[in-house]
C-alpha positions in Angstrom: 124.4 64.0 127.9 122.3 63.8 124.7 118.8 65.2 123.9 117.4 61.8 124.0 118.7 61.2 127.6 117.1 64.8 128.6 113.6 63.9 126.8 113.8 60.2 128.6 114.3 61.8 132.1 111.6 64.3 131.4 109.2 61.7 130.4 110.1 59.7 133.2 109.5 62.6 135.8 106.2 63.4 134.1 105.1 59.7 134.6 106.1 59.9 138.2 104.1 63.2 138.6 101.2 61.8 136.9 101.0 58.6 138.8 101.3 60.7 142.1 98.5 62.8 140.9 96.3 59.9 140.3 97.2 58.4 143.5 96.1 61.6 145.4 92.9 62.0 143.3 91.9 58.2 144.2 92.5 58.7 147.7 90.5 61.8 147.9 87.7 59.9 145.9 87.9 57.2 148.2 87.3 59.3 151.5 84.5 61.2 149.8 83.1 57.9 148.9 83.4 56.9 152.5 81.8 60.0 153.6 78.6 59.5 151.4 78.3 55.8 152.5 78.9 56.9 156.3 75.9 59.5 155.7 73.7 56.8 154.4 74.2 54.8 157.4 73.8 57.8 159.7 77.3 57.6 161.3 78.3 60.3 163.6 81.0 62.8 162.7 83.6 60.7 164.5 82.5 57.4 163.1 82.0 59.2 159.4 85.9 60.3 159.8 87.0 56.7 160.9 84.9 54.8 158.1 86.0 57.2 155.4 89.8 56.4 156.3 88.7 52.7 156.3 87.4 53.0 152.9 90.9 54.6 151.9 92.6 51.8 153.3 90.4 49.0 151.7 91.6 50.3 148.3 94.9 48.7 149.1 93.8 45.4 149.0 93.6 44.6 145.4 94.1 46.5 142.1 91.3 48.0 140.8 88.1 49.5 142.5 86.3 46.1 143.2 87.6 46.1 146.8 86.2 49.4 147.7 82.8 48.7 146.0 82.7 45.5 147.7 83.4 47.0 151.4 80.9 50.1 150.9 78.2 47.6 149.5 78.6 45.0 152.1 78.7 47.6 155.0 75.7 49.4 153.5 73.5 46.3 153.2 74.6 45.0 156.7 73.3 48.3 158.0 69.9 47.7 156.4 70.4 50.2 153.4 68.4 49.0 150.4 71.1 49.7 147.7 72.4 47.6 144.8 75.8 47.6 143.2 74.8 49.8 140.4 74.1 52.7 142.8 77.1 52.0 144.4 79.2 52.4 141.4 77.3 55.6 140.3 78.2 57.0 143.8 81.7 56.1 143.0 81.8 57.8 139.7 80.5 61.1 140.9 82.9 61.2 143.8 85.4 60.4 141.1 84.4 63.9 139.5 84.3 65.8 142.6 87.5 64.3 143.7 89.3 65.5 140.5 87.4 68.8 140.6 88.7 69.5 144.3 92.2 68.4 143.1 92.4 71.0 140.4 90.7 73.8 142.5 93.2 73.3 145.1 96.0 73.6 142.6 98.0 77.2 142.7 
């Protein structure tokens, strides 16, 4: 083994860990975002939990945040909530910050 091989393996391990961390933060963000939207729609606690899971699942439809934004915006609009895409994007950004903070605080 050479030092280069060791460095390459270390870089690959760090990349994998970073990707795993990012995945966890995004999933947490989506759950928080779903809870935020459920609160706006006046859902019960059980409905809120199911809706938050549905928002997390919606993120697997395509790369990026577009699928999650479309789902939540469409659901809010269908529920008669007067909201625009800008407000939804702002809430998503706020939930991103909150998810990162929660993730960092949960680390030993």
